[in-house]
C-alpha positions, 0 to 999 in steps of 0.5 A: 517494455510492454507497449502499444500505440506509442509514437516514435521519438524524434530528435529535436534541438539535441534532445530526444523528444516525441511528437505529441501524436499518442493520445487517450482519454486518460493517462494513469501514472503508476500500475500499482493497487489504486492504479490498476483498479481505476485503469481497469474500470475506465476500461470497463466504462468505454474509455481508452487509457494509457498506463505508465509504469517506472518498473518492468513487467511482473515476470520475476517468479518471486512475485507469484508465489505467496511466500516469495515476498522476502527475495523482492526486497532489495531486488530490481522490483523494489524502489528501496527507499530509505528515510532521512535519519530519524532523530527520535530513533537514534538517528537511524534511516529506515528502509522503505521497500515499494514496489517498481513493477507491474502491480506495484506494492501489491506484487511485493506485499505479504498479500493481507486482505484487510479493510481497517476499522469502520471508524477509520472512513467515518473519520475521513467523513467528519473531516469534510470528506463527504461520501467517504463514510463506511456506509458509502464505501463499504460496497465498493470492497464488495465490488472487487471481492471474489471471495472463496466462501462466496458472497455474504453480508461482509463479502463479495463474490465475482469480482476480479480479486481473489480473497482466501482463507488460511486453511493450512497454518503453520504450527507456530502460527496455531501456537500464536493463536492459542496463546493470545486466546489463552491471555484473554484475546477472543478469536476473531474468525473474520477480521473484515466481519463485524468485529476487529479486536481479537486474534485470528487468521489473515485473509490474503490475496491469493488463489492456490497458493499464488499471489493475486496482484491488483495487476494480475487480478484487474488488468491481465484479463484485459491487456488485449483491449485495443483501448488500452496502452501499457508502457513499462520502464517509463519514468514520468519526469512532470505533468504537462500543464497548459493554462492551468489545465492538465494535458498530459505527461513527460516520460522517459524510457528506453533513453528517450524523452516522450510525451503522452496526451490525455484527453480528458484527465491524467491520474497520479497512482504513483503511490505515497512517495511517488504522487508528491514527488510528481507534484512537486516536479510539476511545480505544485507544492510549497512556493518556498520549497520549490524555489529552493530546488529551481522548480517553477511554481504553477500552483502554490500548494502547501499541503503537498508532501505533508502528513507523511505517516506509517504504521510503526513495528518492531520485531520480538525474535525468538530462536526455535528449539527445532527446525521450523516447518515449510510455509504453505501461505504467505508467511503472515498467517495471523495477527492480533488487534488490541489496544495500549493503555493509552488509546481512548478512540474506537477500535484498536490501536495495536496490530502485532503480527506473527511470522513463522520466519526471522524478521530482522531486527537491526543490531540483533542476531538472526538465528537459523531457526526462528520465528518473530511476534512483531509489536506494532501501532496502527494510529500513529500520531507523529507526522512527517514530510516529503520533499524533493531532493533535487529537481532531477525526476531520477532522484529519490525524494527526501522522506522524513516521517519524523517517527516517534516524534509524539510521546503516545507512539513511543509508549503505545509501541512499548505496550505492544512489546510487553503484550507480545513478550507475554504471548511468546512466554505463554505455554502455547510456545513451549514445544518451540520456544528456545530463547528470546533474542530480541529484545532479549533477557537483559532488557527488563524495565520499561526504559530499557524497552523505550530504548529497544524500540528506538534501536530496532524500530522498523515500519509495516510499509503502509506510508500514506497521507502525503496528498491529503484528501480534504476541504481545508486550505492545506488540502492537496486533493478535494473529496472527489480526488481532483488536485486543488488549483489545476484542472484535469488532474487527480490522485488516486492512491493511498497518499490521498488517505487523511489518516492511515486505516487500523490494518494493512493498506492494500484493500483500502487502496483498491477501494480508493481506485474503485472510488475514484472510477465512480467519481470520474464518471460522475456517479455512484455505482449505478446498475449500468456500471455494475452490470458492465463490471459484472459481465467483464468480471465473469470473463475474468474469473475464467482467466483467473482459473489459468493464471492461478491454477490449483496447487498439486 
């Protein structure tokens, strides 16, 4: 446990509880991408903050090497969530890794920095989420960023978050880009620039070969701030609400039950699976469901846990004809954005990703030497639900994303598989390809491919939407991220997204943290806060040099 200022526990009535003496302006539950950012920006504005994280400190060396993330799956830093059996995917349960550590999933992910398509955010605004259109939030991306190329019309410099390019791509990554280019997909130099559709190399949240998680980038430089308290190993059990107002949280740590109090607000940044779970445990959610699991209803809010969705993918696996060269970057060096035959909206709906390692597909062998072209969809139409499995805070939530329920999702994913097979069979891979392992040579017809998708389906692990932002009766939070029906409580993470963005969700989650800090202050990014963050961010860059030393 990393902590400062946490009160001592005392025994009352046979139950270990805390004295309600430790009070800060804000409590942030969850030290992931959004939580790290909003906590940092509140400190920048002079507030006191208590960060509660269920996982441990980020001391595992695999966290900090850019290619070490596969070793973190199923580790002590992973919640290891499993979905309910998926009836449209052969009743399989899907594995959903989520970060349980300082940095959250930004300490486990593939480090791709991808803002998404401008139409994603304009679509949110069209649903009534004023101030969330791309023009309004674009500057927040730049405020966070410290791009290796410096400031430009599309990138920021001097922010806490290092962003760099793939400079030494694996030869098979080069082959993927060449193959897609030869097949008519244009080369995109910067997926965060004016165009997204095409093939190119990723930009990544690393510096000198080391992961730059949200925690390391935003919070590590300010751990000495006396207004900051950080408690790890703290499982929040519920939000404490009195007379309609949130006053704190109750949490378990080290075998004791404690309380933390907030003078201003409690901010839930526990993620798409954790934040709705906490609302439900606190009596905020569908009244009928709460009654079923024995939780007293505080606010009947039917939308809590609804709208669950994720990017979907499968793995086209190839056995290589020779040993693969070792990784210099993050194993996810390049990707393609394109459209299926069924897509009629703005921007692309497919995001095939190339990996110069084998990303397993259920039921298929894993060759000793191989690579993966992973077909995926980024505009899923299927929606699912999250519910409490019980009223015990230590029990994982029941998650049913209802994948492939909408026919479009299946057909678009089959299109993606066909596109990736075409790339994999191209002459650019002749020096590397020995055999296609999955789907395999016996899978020829579209019906065969549909069955392959159902059999091998996985996800990008970009779950969103369970505390949906909006202005309608089913919205969980308003556009200012306040939970409807209760004072002093906000949700700040990817769960508020009405729909998932067209790309990896770490950068949007960081933006949500930036946006929340401005909303809490009751103003946009003013000259005052810009000056405050600029001064602190300059100090951060000196600290960054120590945390991300140049590779030798």
